[in-house]
The first five atom37 places (N, CA, C, CB, O) and aatype in JSON, in Angstrom:
{
  "aatype": [12, 17, 10, 16, 14, 9, 2, 6, 10, 7, 1, 13, 10, 19, 17, 13, 13, 0, 9, 19, 14, 0, 11, 9, 10, 0, 15, 16, 11, 15, 13, 10, 10, 16, 0, 6, 3, 9, 10, 5, 13, 7, 0, 2, 10, 1, 10, 17, 10, 0, 10, 6, 14, 10, 13, 7, 3, 18, 2, 17, 1, 7, 1, 10, 9, 7, 13, 10, 13, 1, 7, 13, 1, 19, 12, 0, 16, 10, 10, 19, 18, 10, 9, 9, 15, 19, 9, 7, 10, 9, 0, 9, 10, 19, 17, 17, 19, 10, 14, 17, 10, 9, 13, 16, 12, 10, 11],
  "atom_mask": [
    [1, 1, 1, 1, 1],
    [1, 1, 1, 1, 1],
    [1, 1, 1, 1, 1],
    [1, 1, 1, 1, 1],
    [1, 1, 1, 1, 1],
    [1, 1, 1, 1, 1],
    [1, 1, 1, 1, 1],
    [1, 1, 1, 1, 1],
    [1, 1, 1, 1, 1],
    [1, 1, 1, 0, 1],
    [1, 1, 1, 1, 1],
    [1, 1, 1, 1, 1],
    [1, 1, 1, 1, 1],
    [1, 1, 1, 1, 1],
    [1, 1, 1, 1, 1],
    [1, 1, 1, 1, 1],
    [1, 1, 1, 1, 1],
    [1, 1, 1, 1, 1],
    [1, 1, 1, 1, 1],
    [1, 1, 1, 1, 1],
    [1, 1, 1, 1, 1],
    [1, 1, 1, 1, 1],
    [1, 1, 1, 1, 1],
    [1, 1, 1, 1, 1],
    [1, 1, 1, 1, 1],
    [1, 1, 1, 1, 1],
    [1, 1, 1, 1, 1],
    [1, 1, 1, 1, 1],
    [1, 1, 1, 1, 1],
    [1, 1, 1, 1, 1],
    [1, 1, 1, 1, 1],
    [1, 1, 1, 1, 1],
    [1, 1, 1, 1, 1],
    [1, 1, 1, 1, 1],
    [1, 1, 1, 1, 1],
    [1, 1, 1, 1, 1],
    [1, 1, 1, 1, 1],
    [1, 1, 1, 1, 1],
    [1, 1, 1, 1, 1],
    [1, 1, 1, 1, 1],
    [1, 1, 1, 1, 1],
    [1, 1, 1, 0, 1],
    [1, 1, 1, 1, 1],
    [1, 1, 1, 1, 1],
    [1, 1, 1, 1, 1],
    [1, 1, 1, 1, 1],
    [1, 1, 1, 1, 1],
    [1, 1, 1, 1, 1],
    [1, 1, 1, 1, 1],
    [1, 1, 1, 1, 1],
    [1, 1, 1, 1, 1],
    [1, 1, 1, 1, 1],
    [1, 1, 1, 1, 1],
    [1, 1, 1, 1, 1],
    [1, 1, 1, 1, 1],
    [1, 1, 1, 0, 1],
    [1, 1, 1, 1, 1],
    [1, 1, 1, 1, 1],
    [1, 1, 1, 1, 1],
    [1, 1, 1, 1, 1],
    [1, 1, 1, 1, 1],
    [1, 1, 1, 0, 1],
    [1, 1, 1, 1, 1],
    [1, 1, 1, 1, 1],
    [1, 1, 1, 1, 1],
    [1, 1, 1, 0, 1],
    [1, 1, 1, 1, 1],
    [1, 1, 1, 1, 1],
    [1, 1, 1, 1, 1],
    [1, 1, 1, 1, 1],
    [1, 1, 1, 0, 1],
    [1, 1, 1, 1, 1],
    [1, 1, 1, 1, 1],
    [1, 1, 1, 1, 1],
    [1, 1, 1, 1, 1],
    [1, 1, 1, 1, 1],
    [1, 1, 1, 1, 1],
    [1, 1, 1, 1, 1],
    [1, 1, 1, 1, 1],
    [1, 1, 1, 1, 1],
    [1, 1, 1, 1, 1],
    [1, 1, 1, 1, 1],
    [1, 1, 1, 1, 1],
    [1, 1, 1, 1, 1],
    [1, 1, 1, 1, 1],
    [1, 1, 1, 1, 1],
    [1, 1, 1, 1, 1],
    [1, 1, 1, 0, 1],
    [1, 1, 1, 1, 1],
    [1, 1, 1, 1, 1],
    [1, 1, 1, 1, 1],
    [1, 1, 1, 1, 1],
    [1, 1, 1, 1, 1],
    [1, 1, 1, 1, 1],
    [1, 1, 1, 1, 1],
    [1, 1, 1, 1, 1],
    [1, 1, 1, 1, 1],
    [1, 1, 1, 1, 1],
    [1, 1, 1, 1, 1],
    [1, 1, 1, 1, 1],
    [1, 1, 1, 1, 1],
    [1, 1, 1, 1, 1],
    [1, 1, 1, 1, 1],
    [1, 1, 1, 1, 1],
    [1, 1, 1, 1, 1],
    [1, 1, 1, 1, 1],
    [1, 1, 1, 1, 1]
  ],
  "atom_positions": [
    [[32.03, -33.26, -76.7], [31.18, -33.63, -75.61], [30.71, -32.38, -74.84], [31.92, -34.6, -74.69], [29.55, -32.31, -74.44]],
    [[31.58, -31.41, -74.65], [31.18, -30.21, -73.94], [30.42, -29.24, -74.74], [32.32, -29.55, -73.4], [29.93, -28.24, -74.21]],
    [[30.29, -29.5, -76.07], [29.53, -28.55, -76.92], [28.04, -28.83, -76.9], [30.03, -28.62, -78.36], [27.26, -28.08, -77.49]],
    [[27.62, -29.94, -76.21], [26.18, -30.28, -76.2], [25.31, -29.19, -75.59], [25.97, -31.57, -75.44], [24.26, -28.91, -76.16]],
    [[25.68, -28.55, -74.47], [24.83, -27.48, -74.01], [24.73, -26.29, -74.98], [25.33, -27.0, -72.69], [23.68, -25.66, -75.08]],
    [[25.76, -26.02, -75.64], [25.78, -24.92, -76.68], [24.86, -25.3, -77.81], [27.25, -24.66, -77.25], [24.09, -24.45, -78.28]],
    [[24.9, -26.56, -78.27], [24.07, -27.0, -79.26], [22.56, -26.92, -78.86], [24.47, -28.35, -79.63], [21.7, -26.51, -79.63]],
    [[22.33, -27.33, -77.66], [20.94, -27.33, -77.12], [20.47, -25.84, -77.03], [20.87, -28.07, -75.67], [19.32, -25.54, -77.33]],
    [[21.35, -24.95, -76.61], [20.98, -23.55, -76.53], [20.66, -23.01, -77.96], [22.13, -22.73, -75.84], [19.69, -22.28, -78.16]],
    [[21.5, -23.38, -78.92], [21.24, -22.98, -80.31], [19.92, -23.54, -80.84], [0.0, 0.0, 0.0], [19.18, -22.83, -81.51]],
    [[19.62, -24.79, -80.55], [18.33, -25.37, -80.96], [17.18, -24.63, -80.33], [18.25, -26.86, -80.58], [16.18, -24.32, -80.98]],
    [[17.32, -24.33, -79.0], [16.28, -23.58, -78.33], [16.05, -22.2, -78.96], [16.63, -23.44, -76.88], [14.91, -21.78, -79.17]],
    [[17.14, -21.52, -79.25], [17.0, -20.15, -79.84], [16.35, -20.24, -81.23], [18.4, -19.44, -79.95], [15.54, -19.4, -81.6]],
    [[16.72, -21.25, -82.0], [16.09, -21.39, -83.35], [14.59, -21.7, -83.16], [16.8, -22.55, -84.22], [13.75, -21.19, -83.9]],
    [[14.28, -22.55, -82.15], [12.87, -22.85, -81.93], [12.09, -21.55, -81.46], [12.73, -24.0, -80.85], [10.98, -21.25, -81.9]],
    [[12.77, -20.84, -80.55], [12.07, -19.69, -80.01], [11.85, -18.58, -80.94], [12.75, -19.18, -78.89], [10.77, -18.01, -81.01]],
    [[12.92, -18.26, -81.69], [12.9, -17.1, -82.62], [12.47, -17.38, -84.08], [14.26, -16.51, -82.66], [12.22, -16.45, -84.83]],
    [[12.38, -18.66, -84.46], [12.05, -18.94, -85.87], [10.86, -19.93, -85.96], [13.3, -19.53, -86.6], [9.9, -19.67, -86.69]],
    [[10.94, -20.99, -85.27], [9.93, -22.07, -85.49], [8.55, -21.65, -84.97], [10.39, -23.4, -84.78], [7.56, -21.74, -85.69]],
    [[8.51, -21.18, -83.7], [7.27, -20.75, -83.13], [6.61, -19.64, -83.91], [7.47, -20.33, -81.75], [5.43, -19.75, -84.24]],
    [[7.35, -18.56, -84.21], [6.72, -17.49, -85.01], [6.24, -17.96, -86.42], [7.72, -16.31, -85.17], [5.25, -17.46, -86.95]],
    [[6.97, -18.94, -87.0], [6.47, -19.49, -88.27], [5.15, -20.24, -88.07], [7.53, -20.43, -88.9], [4.26, -20.18, -88.91]],
    [[5.05, -20.91, -87.0], [3.78, -21.6, -86.64], [2.66, -20.65, -86.41], [3.97, -22.43, -85.41], [1.53, -20.91, -86.82]],
    [[2.95, -19.53, -85.73], [1.96, -18.51, -85.49], [1.51, -17.89, -86.86], [2.53, -17.41, -84.51], [0.33, -17.65, -87.08]],
    [[2.44, -17.66, -87.72], [2.1, -17.12, -89.08], [1.3, -18.16, -89.83], [3.4, -16.74, -89.91], [0.32, -17.8, -90.48]],
    [[1.63, -19.4, -89.77], [0.86, -20.45, -90.47], [-0.56, -20.55, -89.92], [1.56, -21.8, -90.34], [-1.5, -20.77, -90.68]],
    [[-0.73, -20.4, -88.55], [-2.07, -20.37, -87.98], [-2.86, -19.16, -88.4], [-1.99, -20.41, -86.5], [-4.06, -19.24, -88.64]],
    [[-2.17, -18.02, -88.5], [-2.84, -16.83, -88.95], [-3.3, -16.96, -90.42], [-1.91, -15.64, -88.79], [-4.41, -16.53, -90.77]],
    [[-2.46, -17.54, -91.27], [-2.8, -17.75, -92.64], [-4.02, -18.72, -92.73], [-1.58, -18.3, -93.4], [-4.94, -18.49, -93.51]],
    [[-3.98, -19.73, -91.96], [-5.08, -20.73, -91.94], [-6.41, -20.03, -91.46], [-4.69, -21.95, -90.98], [-7.5, -20.3, -91.96]],
    [[-6.25, -19.2, -90.53], [-7.45, -18.5, -90.02], [-7.95, -17.49, -91.14], [-7.1, -17.73, -88.63], [-9.15, -17.31, -91.3]],
    [[-7.05, -16.88, -91.84], [-7.44, -15.99, -92.96], [-8.16, -16.78, -94.08], [-6.16, -15.27, -93.54], [-9.17, -16.34, -94.63]],
    [[-7.6, -17.92, -94.38], [-8.21, -18.76, -95.43], [-9.61, -19.22, -94.98], [-7.31, -20.0, -95.75], [-10.53, -19.26, -95.8]],
    [[-9.79, -19.55, -93.73], [-11.11, -19.9, -93.22], [-12.04, -18.75, -93.33], [-11.05, -20.37, -91.8], [-13.2, -18.91, -93.72]],
    [[-11.55, -17.54, -92.97], [-12.37, -16.34, -93.09], [-12.75, -16.07, -94.51], [-11.66, -15.16, -92.52], [-13.85, -15.61, -94.79]],
    [[-11.83, -16.36, -95.42], [-12.16, -16.2, -96.87], [-13.25, -17.12, -97.32], [-10.94, -16.47, -97.73], [-14.13, -16.75, -98.1]],
    [[-13.18, -18.33, -96.8], [-14.25, -19.34, -97.17], [-15.62, -18.83, -96.64], [-13.93, -20.8, -96.54], [-16.65, -19.06, -97.27]],
    [[-15.6, -18.11, -95.47], [-16.9, -17.68, -94.9], [-17.33, -16.4, -95.52], [-16.82, -17.51, -93.37], [-18.5, -16.25, -95.89]],
    [[-16.41, -15.44, -95.66], [-16.83, -14.09, -96.11], [-16.8, -13.84, -97.63], [-15.96, -13.08, -95.45], [-17.38, -12.87, -98.11]],
    [[-16.11, -14.72, -98.39], [-16.1, -14.71, -99.84], [-15.74, -13.29, -100.42], [-17.5, -15.16, -100.36], [-16.5, -12.7, -101.19]],
    [[-14.54, -12.78, -100.02], [-14.07, -11.5, -100.46], [-13.88, -11.49, -102.01], [-12.75, -11.15, -99.73], [-14.3, -10.54, -102.67]],
    [[-13.29, -12.49, -102.55], [-13.06, -12.53, -104.02], [-14.29, -12.48, -104.83], [0.0, 0.0, 0.0], [-14.37, -11.75, -105.82]],
    [[-15.32, -13.29, -104.42], [-16.6, -13.28, -105.17], [-17.32, -11.97, -104.98], [-17.51, -14.42, -104.72], [-17.9, -11.48, -105.95]],
    [[-17.32, -11.38, -103.81], [-17.95, -10.12, -103.59], [-17.32, -9.0, -104.35], [-17.94, -9.81, -102.17], [-18.01, -8.13, -104.89]],
    [[-15.96, -9.0, -104.41], [-15.27, -7.98, -105.16], [-15.58, -8.07, -106.68], [-13.78, -8.1, -104.91], [-15.81, -7.07, -107.36]],
    [[-15.57, -9.31, -107.15], [-15.85, -9.48, -108.57], [-17.25, -9.03, -108.92], [-15.66, -10.91, -108.96], [-17.46, -8.35, -109.92]],
    [[-18.22, -9.44, -108.08], [-19.61, -8.98, -108.33], [-19.84, -7.57, -108.12], [-20.55, -9.69, -107.5], [-20.66, -6.98, -108.81]],
    [[-19.12, -6.95, -107.17], [-19.25, -5.56, -106.9], [-18.74, -4.75, -108.09], [-18.52, -5.2, -105.62], [-19.39, -3.81, -108.54]],
    [[-17.54, -5.13, -108.61], [-17.0, -4.34, -109.74], [-17.82, -4.61, -111.06], [-15.47, -4.69, -109.96], [-17.79, -3.77, -111.96]],
    [[-18.49, -5.68, -111.16], [-19.28, -5.98, -112.33], [-20.69, -5.34, -112.24], [-19.39, -7.5, -112.5], [-21.48, -5.42, -113.18]],
    [[-20.99, -4.72, -111.1], [-22.29, -4.13, -110.8], [-23.45, -5.16, -110.97], [-22.53, -2.91, -111.73], [-24.53, -4.86, -111.48]],
    [[-23.16, -6.35, -110.51], [-24.29, -7.34, -110.53], [-25.29, -7.04, -109.47], [-23.78, -8.78, -110.33], [-24.93, -6.74, -108.33]],
    [[-26.6, -7.12, -109.83], [-27.62, -6.79, -108.88], [-27.76, -7.86, -107.84], [-28.92, -6.56, -109.56], [-27.36, -9.01, -108.02]],
    [[-28.35, -7.42, -106.69], [-28.6, -8.32, -105.6], [-29.97, -9.01, -105.83], [-28.56, -7.56, -104.23], [-30.94, -8.36, -106.21]],
    [[-30.02, -10.29, -105.59], [-31.25, -11.1, -105.68], [-31.86, -11.02, -107.03], [-32.25, -10.67, -104.65], [-33.09, -11.12, -107.13]],
    [[-31.11, -10.86, -108.09], [-31.6, -10.9, -109.46], [-32.51, -9.74, -109.86], [0.0, 0.0, 0.0], [-33.28, -9.89, -110.81]],
    [[-32.47, -8.65, -109.2], [-33.27, -7.45, -109.53], [-32.46, -6.65, -110.47], [-33.67, -6.6, -108.26], [-31.6, -5.88, -110.04]],
    [[-32.7, -6.79, -111.82], [-31.87, -6.19, -112.87], [-32.2, -4.75, -113.25], [-31.97, -7.03, -114.06], [-31.73, -4.27, -114.28]],
    [[-33.0, -4.04, -112.46], [-33.24, -2.67, -112.82], [-32.19, -1.8, -112.08], [-34.72, -2.25, -112.48], [-31.3, -2.34, -111.43]],
    [[-32.3, -0.47, -112.17], [-31.25, 0.33, -111.62], [-31.23, 0.3, -110.11], [-31.38, 1.71, -112.1], [-30.16, 0.39, -109.5]],
    [[-32.4, 0.19, -109.48], [-32.41, 0.11, -108.04], [-31.75, -1.17, -107.54], [-33.83, 0.19, -107.54], [-31.0, -1.12, -106.56]],
    [[-32.0, -2.28, -108.16], [-31.32, -3.55, -107.79], [-29.8, -3.47, -107.92], [0.0, 0.0, 0.0], [-29.06, -3.99, -107.09]],
    [[-29.35, -2.81, -108.99], [-27.94, -2.68, -109.19], [-27.37, -1.72, -108.16], [-27.64, -2.2, -110.61], [-26.28, -1.97, -107.65]],
    [[-28.04, -0.64, -107.82], [-27.6, 0.33, -106.87], [-27.5, -0.31, -105.46], [-28.54, 1.53, -106.88], [-26.53, -0.11, -104.73]],
    [[-28.57, -1.09, -105.1], [-28.54, -1.77, -103.79], [-27.44, -2.8, -103.75], [-29.88, -2.44, -103.49], [-26.75, -2.9, -102.74]],
    [[-27.26, -3.54, -104.78], [-26.22, -4.55, -104.9], [-24.85, -3.9, -104.78], [0.0, 0.0, 0.0], [-23.98, -4.4, -104.07]],
    [[-24.67, -2.78, -105.47], [-23.35, -2.07, -105.43], [-23.03, -1.6, -104.01], [-23.36, -0.83, -106.39], [-21.92, -1.79, -103.5]],
    [[-24.05, -0.99, -103.38], [-23.8, -0.43, -101.98], [-23.62, -1.62, -100.98], [-25.05, 0.53, -101.5], [-22.74, -1.57, -100.13]],
    [[-24.44, -2.67, -101.08], [-24.37, -3.74, -100.12], [-23.01, -4.49, -100.33], [-25.61, -4.71, -100.28], [-22.34, -4.81, -99.34]],
    [[-22.62, -4.77, -101.55], [-21.36, -5.5, -101.72], [-20.16, -4.6, -101.42], [-21.26, -6.06, -103.15], [-19.14, -5.06, -100.93]],
    [[-20.31, -3.32, -101.73], [-19.23, -2.39, -101.32], [-19.02, -2.36, -99.8], [0.0, 0.0, 0.0], [-17.88, -2.3, -99.32]],
    [[-20.11, -2.4, -99.06], [-19.98, -2.51, -97.62], [-19.35, -3.87, -97.22], [-21.36, -2.33, -96.94], [-18.51, -3.91, -96.32]],
    [[-19.72, -4.9, -97.84], [-19.15, -6.23, -97.48], [-17.71, -6.3, -97.83], [-19.9, -7.36, -98.16], [-16.94, -6.9, -97.07]],
    [[-17.26, -5.71, -98.98], [-15.87, -5.73, -99.3], [-15.09, -4.94, -98.3], [-15.64, -5.22, -100.67], [-14.04, -5.42, -97.89]],
    [[-15.52, -3.75, -97.86], [-14.82, -2.98, -96.9], [-14.78, -3.65, -95.56], [-15.41, -1.66, -96.79], [-13.75, -3.65, -94.88]],
    [[-15.89, -4.23, -95.17], [-15.98, -4.95, -93.85], [-15.0, -6.12, -93.84], [-17.46, -5.48, -93.58], [-14.26, -6.34, -92.89]],
    [[-15.03, -6.88, -94.96], [-14.13, -8.02, -95.08], [-12.66, -7.63, -94.98], [-14.38, -8.73, -96.39], [-11.85, -8.28, -94.32]],
    [[-12.36, -6.54, -95.7], [-10.94, -6.05, -95.62], [-10.59, -5.65, -94.2], [-10.71, -4.84, -96.58], [-9.46, -5.86, -93.77]],
    [[-11.52, -5.08, -93.46], [-11.32, -4.68, -92.08], [-11.11, -5.94, -91.17], [-12.54, -3.83, -91.59], [-10.26, -5.93, -90.28]],
    [[-11.89, -6.97, -91.41], [-11.71, -8.27, -90.66], [-10.35, -8.89, -90.97], [-12.86, -9.3, -91.03], [-9.69, -9.39, -90.06]],
    [[-9.92, -8.88, -92.24], [-8.63, -9.4, -92.63], [-7.53, -8.64, -91.96], [-8.45, -9.34, -94.11], [-6.6, -9.25, -91.43]],
    [[-7.61, -7.34, -91.95], [-6.62, -6.5, -91.32], [-6.56, -6.72, -89.81], [-6.91, -5.06, -91.62], [-5.48, -6.68, -89.22]],
    [[-7.67, -6.95, -89.2], [-7.7, -7.25, -87.7], [-7.04, -8.58, -87.46], [-9.18, -7.28, -87.12], [-6.23, -8.68, -86.54]],
    [[-7.34, -9.61, -88.25], [-6.74, -10.92, -88.06], [-5.27, -10.87, -88.26], [-7.35, -11.93, -88.98], [-4.53, -11.49, -87.5]],
    [[-4.78, -10.11, -89.32], [-3.35, -10.03, -89.56], [-2.65, -9.26, -88.43], [-3.08, -9.36, -90.91], [-1.56, -9.64, -88.02]],
    [[-3.25, -8.23, -87.95], [-2.62, -7.43, -86.84], [-2.51, -8.33, -85.58], [-3.48, -6.09, -86.52], [-1.49, -8.35, -84.9]],
    [[-3.59, -9.05, -85.31], [-3.52, -9.93, -84.14], [-2.44, -11.0, -84.22], [-4.83, -10.59, -83.95], [-1.79, -11.32, -83.23]],
    [[-2.26, -11.57, -85.46], [-1.17, -12.53, -85.68], [0.17, -11.88, -85.47], [0.0, 0.0, 0.0], [1.04, -12.48, -84.84]],
    [[0.39, -10.65, -86.0], [1.65, -10.02, -85.81], [1.9, -9.63, -84.33], [1.74, -8.82, -86.69], [3.02, -9.74, -83.82]],
    [[0.86, -9.18, -83.69], [0.99, -8.83, -82.28], [1.34, -10.09, -81.46], [-0.34, -8.19, -81.76], [2.13, -10.02, -80.51]],
    [[0.76, -11.23, -81.82], [1.09, -12.44, -81.11], [2.53, -12.85, -81.26], [0.24, -13.54, -81.57], [3.1, -13.39, -80.32]],
    [[3.16, -12.6, -82.43], [4.53, -12.92, -82.63], [5.36, -11.92, -81.81], [4.89, -12.88, -84.15], [6.33, -12.33, -81.16]],
    [[5.03, -10.66, -81.83], [5.77, -9.69, -81.01], [5.7, -9.99, -79.51], [5.24, -8.28, -81.26], [6.7, -9.89, -78.8]],
    [[4.53, -10.36, -79.05], [4.39, -10.77, -77.62], [5.23, -11.92, -77.33], [2.96, -11.1, -77.25], [5.88, -11.97, -76.29]],
    [[5.26, -12.91, -78.25], [6.07, -14.11, -78.06], [7.57, -13.75, -77.87], [5.9, -15.06, -79.27], [8.26, -14.29, -77.0]],
    [[8.03, -12.83, -78.69], [9.42, -12.41, -78.65], [9.73, -11.59, -77.39], [9.75, -11.61, -79.89], [10.83, -11.68, -76.84]],
    [[8.79, -10.81, -76.95], [8.96, -9.92, -75.74], [8.69, -10.67, -74.46], [8.03, -8.7, -75.81], [9.07, -10.21, -73.38]],
    [[8.05, -11.77, -74.54], [7.65, -12.53, -73.33], [8.8, -12.79, -72.38], [7.04, -13.86, -73.74], [8.61, -12.53, -71.19]],
    [[9.95, -13.26, -72.76], [11.05, -13.46, -71.8], [11.47, -12.22, -71.09], [12.21, -14.03, -72.49], [11.73, -12.24, -69.89]],
    [[11.55, -11.16, -71.8], [11.89, -9.84, -71.16], [10.81, -9.49, -70.11], [12.0, -8.66, -72.28], [11.15, -9.1, -68.99]],
    [[9.56, -9.62, -70.44], [8.49, -9.33, -69.52], [8.6, -10.23, -68.29], [7.12, -9.5, -70.2], [8.39, -9.75, -67.18]],
    [[8.92, -11.46, -68.44], [8.97, -12.38, -67.3], [10.15, -11.99, -66.43], [9.09, -13.86, -67.75], [10.03, -11.97, -65.2]],
    [[11.3, -11.68, -67.05], [12.48, -11.3, -66.23], [12.32, -10.02, -65.48], [13.68, -11.19, -67.1], [12.8, -9.87, -64.36]],
    [[11.63, -9.07, -66.14], [11.4, -7.79, -65.44], [10.4, -7.9, -64.34], [10.93, -6.76, -66.4], [10.48, -7.16, -63.35]],
    [[9.42, -8.84, -64.48], [8.45, -9.05, -63.42], [9.08, -9.79, -62.21], [7.25, -9.85, -63.96], [8.61, -9.62, -61.09]],
    [[10.09, -10.57, -62.43], [10.7, -11.38, -61.37], [11.67, -10.54, -60.51], [11.45, -12.59, -61.99], [12.01, -10.94, -59.4]],
    [[12.12, -9.35, -61.03], [13.02, -8.56, -60.2], [12.43, -7.95, -59.01], [13.6, -7.54, -60.98], [13.12, -7.26, -58.26]]
  ]
}
């Protein structure tokens, strides 16, 4: 009977340190998958490496423009993915540091 507060504290700690960060990671993954649907990294990478021309212009200029444009899109997409991932990790770190920040501000 007297172990109930200890059990509740244990459940709170599991929620705080494991469940919420897992939900933040799941949200970050969902956001990355949505970004993939919009930005089409896989398709652009495949077409970039195959030197497929842009807009069906199959001469050397079309292939060069397609290579440069898709190369830019691949790099920009990787940058967007990196930013989304870093924001997700920072959100987890802020969540874990939040109690310490609150307690130091209350002093």
